[in-house]
Structures are given as structure tokens and as C-alpha cells.
C-alpha positions in Angstrom: 10.7 40.3 -42.3 13.0 39.7 -39.3 16.7 39.4 -38.9 16.4 37.7 -35.5 17.0 34.0 -35.7 17.3 33.2 -32.0 16.7 34.7 -28.6 19.0 34.8 -25.6 17.5 33.7 -22.3 19.1 35.2 -19.2 17.7 32.4 -17.1 17.0 32.4 -13.4 20.2 34.2 -12.4 23.5 35.5 -13.8 25.4 34.5 -10.6 27.6 31.4 -11.5 27.6 30.1 -7.9 23.8 30.3 -7.7 23.5 28.7 -11.1 25.4 25.7 -9.9 23.3 25.4 -6.7 20.1 25.7 -8.7 21.3 23.2 -11.3 22.0 20.6 -8.5 18.6 21.2 -6.8 16.6 21.2 -10.0 18.4 18.2 -11.4 17.7 16.2 -8.2 14.0 17.2 -8.3 13.7 16.1 -12.0 15.5 12.8 -11.4 13.4 12.0 -8.3 10.2 12.8 -10.2 11.1 10.7 -13.2 12.3 7.7 -11.2 9.2 7.5 -9.0 6.0 6.6 -10.9 5.8 3.9 -13.6 2.5 5.5 -14.6 4.3 8.3 -16.4 6.1 6.0 -18.8 3.0 3.8 -19.3 1.1 6.9 -20.6 3.4 6.9 -23.7 4.2 3.2 -23.9 2.5 0.9 -26.4 2.7 -2.1 -24.1 2.1 -1.4 -20.4 3.2 -4.5 -18.4 4.8 -5.2 -15.0 6.3 -8.5 -13.9 4.8 -10.5 -11.1 7.7 -9.8 -8.8 7.7 -6.2 -9.8 4.0 -6.0 -8.9 4.6 -7.5 -5.5 7.5 -5.2 -4.9 5.3 -2.2 -5.8 2.5 -3.4 -3.5 5.0 -3.9 -0.6 6.6 -0.5 -1.1 3.3 1.3 -1.3 2.0 -0.1 2.0 5.4 0.1 3.7 5.7 3.9 3.2 2.0 4.4 3.9 2.2 2.6 7.3 5.5 4.4 8.1 3.8 7.8 7.3 0.9 6.9 9.6 3.4 6.5 12.5 5.2 9.7 11.6 1.9 11.6 11.5 1.1 10.3 15.0 4.5 11.3 16.2 4.1 14.8 14.8 0.7 15.1 16.6 2.4 14.0 19.9 5.2 16.5 19.2 2.6 19.3 18.9 0.8 18.2 22.0 4.0 18.4 24.0 5.0 21.7 22.5 1.6 23.3 23.3 0.5 21.6 26.5 3.9 21.0 28.2 6.3 23.6 26.6 8.6 23.7 29.6 9.2 19.9 29.4 9.5 19.7 25.6 13.2 19.2 25.4 13.1 16.6 28.1 10.2 14.6 26.6 11.0 14.9 22.9 14.7 14.0 23.3 16.9 12.3 20.8 16.2 8.8 22.1 12.4 9.3 21.8 12.7 10.7 18.3 14.9 7.8 17.3 12.4 5.3 18.8 9.6 6.9 16.8 11.5 6.7 13.5 12.4 3.1 14.2 8.8 2.2 15.1 7.7 3.8 11.8 10.1 1.6 9.8 9.2 -1.6 11.7 5.4 -1.1 11.4 5.8 -0.2 7.7 7.7 -3.5 7.2 5.2 -5.5 9.1 2.2 -3.9 7.3 3.8 -4.3 3.8 4.7 -7.9 4.6 1.1 -8.7 5.5 -0.1 -7.5 2.1 2.4 -9.8 0.4 1.1 -12.7 2.6 -2.4 -12.0 1.4 -1.3 -12.2 -2.2 1.0 -15.2 -1.8 -1.8 -17.6 -0.9 -3.9 -16.6 -4.0 -3.6 -18.4 -7.4 -3.3 -16.3 -10.5 -3.9 -18.8 -13.3 -5.5 -16.9 -16.2 -6.7 -13.2 -16.4 -3.9 -10.8 -16.2 -5.4 -7.5 -17.4 -5.7 -5.1 -14.5 -8.0 -2.1 -14.9 -5.6 0.2 -12.9 -2.3 1.9 -13.3 -0.6 0.3 -10.4 -0.7 -2.9 -8.3 -2.9 -2.7 -5.3 -5.0 -5.1 -3.2 -8.4 -4.8 -4.8 -7.3 -4.9 -8.5 -5.2 -8.0 -7.7 -8.0 -9.8 -5.8 -10.2 -9.4 -8.8 -7.8 -11.3 -10.9 -7.3 -14.2 -8.5 -8.7 -17.6 -9.7 -10.5 -18.2 -6.4 -13.3 -16.8 -4.3 -11.8 -13.7 -2.5 -14.8 -12.4 -0.7 -13.6 -13.8 2.6 -10.5 -11.7 2.3 -12.6 -8.5 2.3 -13.0 -8.3 6.1 -9.2 -9.1 6.5 -8.3 -6.2 4.3 -10.7 -3.9 6.1 -9.3 -5.1 9.4 -5.7 -4.6 8.3 -5.5 -1.5 6.1 -8.9 0.0 6.7 -8.9 -0.3 10.5 -5.3 1.1 10.6 -6.5 4.2 8.8 -9.7 4.6 10.9 -8.1 4.0 14.3 -5.1 6.2 13.6 -7.3 9.0 12.3 -9.6 8.7 15.4 -6.5 8.9 17.6 -5.3 12.0 15.8 -8.7 13.7 16.0 -8.8 12.9 19.8 -5.3 14.4 20.2 -6.3 17.7 18.6 -9.5 17.8 20.7 -7.2 17.6 23.8 -5.0 20.3 22.3 -7.9 22.6 21.5 -9.4 22.1 25.0 -6.0 23.1 26.6 -5.9 26.3 24.5 -8.7 27.8 26.6 -6.2 28.8 29.3 -3.8 30.4 26.7 -3.8 34.0 25.7 -5.3 35.0 22.3 -1.8 35.4 20.9 -0.8 32.0 22.3 -3.9 30.4 20.7 -3.1 31.9 17.4 0.4 30.6 17.4 -0.7 27.1 18.5 -3.4 26.9 15.8 -0.9 28.1 13.2 1.5 25.4 14.4 -1.1 22.7 14.0 -2.7 23.9 10.8 -0.2 22.3 8.4 -0.3 18.9 10.2 -4.1 18.9 10.3 -4.2 19.6 6.5 -1.7 16.7 5.8 -3.7 14.4 8.0 -6.9 15.1 6.1 -5.2 14.7 2.7 -3.8 11.4 3.8 -6.7 9.7 5.7 -9.7 10.6 3.7 -8.5 8.9 0.5 -7.1 6.0 2.5 -10.4 5.4 4.2 -12.3 5.5 0.9 -10.0 2.9 -0.7 -9.8 0.3 2.1 -12.9 0.8 4.4 -15.4 -0.9 1.9 -16.3 -4.2 0.2 -13.8 -5.7 -2.2 -14.9 -4.2 -5.5 -13.7 -1.6 -8.0 -15.4 1.7 -8.3 -15.1 4.4 -11.1 -13.4 6.9 -8.8 -10.7 4.5 -7.7 -8.1 5.6 -10.2 -8.6 9.3 -9.5 -8.4 8.8 -5.8 -5.2 6.6 -6.2 -3.6 9.3 -8.4 -4.4 11.8 -5.6 -2.8 9.6 -3.0 0.3 8.7 -4.9 1.0 12.0 -6.8 -1.0 15.0 -5.6 -0.8 14.4 -1.8 3.0 14.0 -1.7 3.4 17.1 -3.8 1.1 19.1 -1.5 2.8 17.7 1.6 6.1 19.1 0.3 4.6 22.5 -0.4 2.8 22.6 2.9 5.7 21.7 5.1 8.1 23.8 3.1 6.2 27.1 3.3 5.3 26.5 7.0 9.0 26.1 8.0 10.5 29.4 9.1 14.1 28.4 8.3 13.1 27.3 4.8 11.3 30.6 4.3 14.3 32.6 5.4 16.6 30.7 3.1 14.2 31.2 0.1 13.9 34.9 0.9 17.7 35.2 1.1 18.2 33.4 -2.2 15.5 35.5 -3.8 17.2 38.7 -2.6 20.5 37.6 -3.9 19.0 36.8 -7.3 17.3 40.2 -7.4 20.6 42.0 -6.6 22.5 40.1 -9.3 19.8 40.8 -11.9 19.8 44.5 -11.0 23.6 44.7 -11.7 
């Protein structure tokens, strides 16, 4: 027998101000998570459909942000090269105008790349089959539903999306080879700091380009692992990127430590 009918949870903190801050942060995190992938709703929905215009929008958005991320990854590699190889000229080279140009270039290339994907699809007739063995709209699943021979488009997709992944990845590898070669003249402490600076970026590059190369540097055909790789690209990689960059940022770590200390002091009272 028990007289207890409910339990009182003290929560994360008893500090009213911290409660408001945490409420705002966590609410935004939940809303962003729920608003992003349609796949989550499809898992519990009886009828999983997407309109033609919605499918094209999803295709454009996916490739827009992917191409923009490629440019940003290259910009980050250049930033690390300047910081390690030319530290005295860093503020001059990586000034506000250069950073603005790189961000603008990322947006422009993303728009061009996403637009090319739509042009690929706009010339194809979809007259019958509409069941896509996937959880999102992408090039290969859509090509398999087209009412025409799409084998000739395979090399174009490889030249557009596949070559973009391969060429950029090769350039990033070459940039880090140059950085590693330049570290021979640094002290052991300098090499350690430089490698620590590059570690997070190298990890993100690998997480991004390995799945990208698998999906687009190949013949136009579906493979059993496609869904798992796409889930990794669209959900796991963004989550890992956030964690990697967050816990490698000294300012973020200081803020988290300060917040944790405040929570501990309040709980002790």
C-alpha cells in the first residue's frame, strides 16, 4: 500500500531566470526539430504523400543547402590555412569583405546548383507510376519514375552533383596536405594546437563527403543502403556537426560551464 499519488520533479534548475532561458532554448530546439523533416510525420501517418510542387521544392532545398555547405567548408579550410600558415596576416586576409564574399558565393552557388536539379526534372514526363521507394524526393528515385529513358542523364548527374563532391573533397584534402607540410617548421606545441584546430573541420568534411560521393558518383540505380545513407546525411550528420562545432568552441564551452556552475549553486541552496 502507498499513500503517494504523485511525484514532484525539481527539474533542471530552481532559478526562475534560468528556467526562462532554458525554456526558450529548448522550445526553439524542439520546434526546429519538428519543423524540419517530413519523414517523422510519415512514420505515423497512414497515407504518405507529397505534392509535385512540394517534391520539387524539397529537391531544390536539399541541393541548395548542400552546395552552400560545400562552399562554407572550403571557406573554413582556407580560414584554417591562413590562421596556421600566415598567422600575422590573418586579420588582413580574412577581413569582413572577404567573409561576406564567401557567404554570398555560398548562397549563389547553392541557388545555381539547386536550380540545375529542377531543370533536370522539368524536362522529364511523369505520366504513370508515382510510388517512390524512398522517404524524400531526390534525383535517382525521381528518375526511376519518369516515363522515358533516363540513362543518358546519369553522366550529367555525376558531372553535376558527383563531380562537385569529388573535386571539392580533393581540394580540401590538398589544402590539409599543405597545412600538414607547413607544420614541420612549428614547435610541438604549435603542431598540437594546429591539429586540434583542424580536427573538427576534418571530421565534418569526412561526414559530409563520404555519403555524398556514395549517392552521386555511381550509375542511376537504387541500392538497398540508399535510405540508410540518406538518413545519415539529412539527420545524423547535421546533429553531429552541431555537437562537434559546439564542443570545439571555447566561448561556447565557457558559457556552458558558467551555466552549469550557476545551476549547481542554485541546487545546493
